[in-house]
C-alpha positions as CSV (number, residue, x, y, z in Angstrom):
1,X,4.8,-179.0,244.1
2,X,6.8,-180.8,246.8
3,X,10.3,-181.8,245.7
4,X,13.3,-183.0,247.6
5,X,16.8,-183.0,246.1
6,X,19.5,-185.2,247.5
7,X,23.0,-185.5,246.1
8,X,21.9,-188.1,243.5
9,X,18.1,-188.1,243.6
10,X,15.0,-186.1,243.0
11,X,12.0,-187.0,245.2
12,X,8.8,-185.6,243.6
13,X,5.1,-186.1,243.0
14,X,4.0,-188.5,240.3
15,X,3.7,-187.6,236.6
16,X,1.7,-189.4,233.8
17,X,5.0,-190.5,232.3
18,X,5.9,-192.5,235.5
19,X,3.2,-195.1,235.0
20,X,5.1,-197.4,232.5
21,X,8.4,-197.3,234.3
22,X,6.8,-198.0,237.7
23,X,4.7,-200.7,236.2
24,X,7.9,-202.4,234.9
25,X,9.3,-202.2,238.5
26,X,6.1,-203.6,239.9
27,X,6.1,-206.5,237.3
28,X,9.5,-207.8,238.7
29,X,8.8,-210.6,241.2
30,X,12.1,-209.9,243.0
31,X,11.1,-206.3,243.6
32,X,7.6,-207.3,244.9
33,X,8.7,-210.3,246.9
34,X,8.6,-208.5,250.2
35,X,5.7,-206.1,249.4
36,X,2.1,-206.8,250.2
37,X,1.3,-210.4,249.2
38,X,4.5,-210.6,247.2
39,X,2.8,-210.8,243.8
40,X,3.8,-208.6,240.9
41,X,1.4,-205.9,240.0
42,X,-0.3,-205.2,236.7
43,X,-0.4,-201.9,234.8
44,X,-3.9,-201.3,236.1
45,X,-2.9,-202.0,239.7
46,X,0.1,-199.7,239.4
47,X,-2.1,-196.9,238.0
48,X,-4.4,-197.4,241.0
49,X,-1.3,-197.2,243.4
50,X,-0.2,-193.9,241.9
51,X,-3.8,-192.6,242.1
52,X,-4.0,-193.7,245.8
53,X,-0.6,-192.1,246.6
54,X,-1.6,-188.8,245.0
55,X,-4.9,-188.8,247.0
56,X,-3.0,-189.4,250.2
57,X,-0.8,-186.4,249.3
58,X,-3.9,-184.3,249.0
59,X,-5.6,-185.6,252.1
60,X,-2.6,-186.0,254.5
61,X,0.0,-183.5,253.2
62,X,2.5,-186.3,252.8
63,X,2.7,-189.4,250.6
64,X,4.8,-191.6,248.4
65,X,7.3,-189.8,246.2
66,X,8.6,-190.8,242.8
67,X,12.3,-191.4,243.0
68,X,14.2,-190.0,240.0
69,X,17.9,-190.2,239.3
70,X,19.3,-186.7,238.9
71,X,21.8,-187.6,236.3
72,X,19.6,-189.4,233.9
73,X,16.0,-188.5,234.8
74,X,15.2,-192.2,235.0
75,X,12.5,-193.4,237.5
76,X,14.3,-195.6,240.1
77,X,11.2,-196.3,242.2
78,X,9.1,-195.0,245.0
79,X,9.7,-193.9,248.6
80,X,7.7,-192.0,251.1
81,X,5.3,-191.8,254.0
82,X,1.8,-193.3,254.3
83,X,-0.9,-193.7,256.9
84,X,-0.6,-197.3,258.0
85,X,-3.7,-199.3,258.3
86,X,-2.1,-202.7,259.1
87,X,-0.7,-204.5,261.0
88,X,-2.4,-203.3,264.2
89,X,1.0,-202.7,265.9
90,X,1.5,-199.6,263.6
91,X,-2.1,-198.9,262.4
92,X,-2.8,-195.2,262.3
93,X,0.8,-194.4,262.5
94,X,2.8,-192.6,259.8
95,X,4.9,-195.3,258.1
96,X,7.9,-195.1,255.8
97,X,8.3,-197.5,252.8
98,X,10.1,-197.8,249.5
99,X,10.6,-199.9,246.4
100,X,13.3,-199.6,243.8
101,X,13.9,-201.3,240.5
102,X,16.3,-204.1,240.8
103,X,19.0,-202.3,238.7
104,X,19.1,-199.7,241.5
105,X,19.7,-202.0,244.4
106,X,23.0,-202.0,246.3
107,X,23.9,-198.4,245.4
108,X,22.6,-196.7,248.5
109,X,19.6,-195.1,246.8
110,X,17.0,-196.5,249.2
111,X,18.9,-195.2,252.2
112,X,19.5,-191.8,250.6
113,X,15.8,-191.5,249.6
114,X,14.5,-192.8,253.0
115,X,16.8,-190.4,255.0
116,X,15.5,-187.5,253.0
117,X,12.0,-188.7,253.6
118,X,12.6,-188.8,257.4
119,X,14.0,-185.2,257.3
120,X,10.9,-184.1,255.3
121,X,8.7,-185.8,258.0
122,X,10.4,-183.9,260.8
123,X,11.3,-180.6,259.3
124,X,8.6,-180.0,256.7
125,X,5.6,-181.8,258.1
126,X,6.4,-181.6,261.9
127,X,5.7,-185.3,262.5
128,X,6.7,-186.7,265.9
129,X,7.2,-190.4,265.0
130,X,7.6,-192.6,262.0
131,X,7.1,-196.3,262.0
132,X,7.7,-199.2,259.7
133,X,7.0,-202.9,259.4
134,X,9.4,-205.2,257.6
135,X,8.9,-208.9,256.8
136,X,11.3,-211.1,258.6
137,X,13.9,-212.3,256.1
138,X,13.9,-209.0,254.2
139,X,17.5,-208.1,255.3
140,X,18.0,-205.4,252.7
141,X,15.1,-203.4,254.1
142,X,16.1,-204.1,257.7
143,X,19.5,-202.7,256.9
144,X,18.0,-199.5,255.5
145,X,15.9,-199.2,258.6
146,X,18.9,-199.7,260.8
147,X,20.9,-197.0,258.8
148,X,18.0,-194.6,259.5
149,X,18.3,-195.1,263.2
150,X,14.9,-196.8,263.4
151,X,14.7,-199.3,266.3
152,X,13.0,-202.6,266.3
153,X,10.2,-202.4,268.8
154,X,8.8,-205.9,268.5
155,X,7.4,-208.5,266.2
156,X,3.8,-209.1,265.0
157,X,2.0,-211.1,262.3
158,X,0.4,-209.7,259.2
159,X,-3.3,-210.3,260.0
160,X,-4.4,-211.0,256.5
161,X,-1.4,-213.0,255.2
162,X,0.0,-214.6,258.3
163,X,3.7,-213.9,257.8
164,X,5.9,-212.5,260.5
165,X,6.8,-208.8,260.6
166,X,9.4,-206.9,262.6
167,X,8.0,-203.5,263.8
168,X,10.3,-200.4,263.8
169,X,9.9,-196.9,265.0
170,X,11.8,-193.6,265.4
171,X,10.9,-190.6,267.6
172,X,11.8,-187.8,265.2
173,X,12.6,-185.4,268.1
174,X,15.7,-187.6,268.6
175,X,16.4,-188.1,264.9
176,X,19.8,-187.0,263.7
177,X,20.2,-186.5,260.0
């Protein structure tokens, strides 16, 4: 079982007990505002997300981790790597993404988890490059991407939803943890 420990977090594969807490996170419109179409997700959609993430782990050898607080064992959200299928500017690349419950915002958890994920991508999975797409206006995510050392490489539009995205990338051979 793949696990990563940081000073405050455990990044791990998904457990059955994670469905309800993640569904609560997905039901918050503020959390989902910048993700996908921006709509909250149902319990059934969340269950499908977890199933899809676990399948990606099995197929790709990487995926989306559950983010657990070490002190309390509470599920804070999700972070990890996925094979991007859209927008075309990053399609087929390995992308990084995250979502945390609102009560965990502003405490550095997203940066801590994302940095550990980049280290995993480089050291454990031997990936050469990681990309990301961030909706323009999502300054919190853009700040995390900047802290990771990812560079904006351009802008594009989401082909199915029409909103503007800033595209980021980092060559992991130059990444400094």
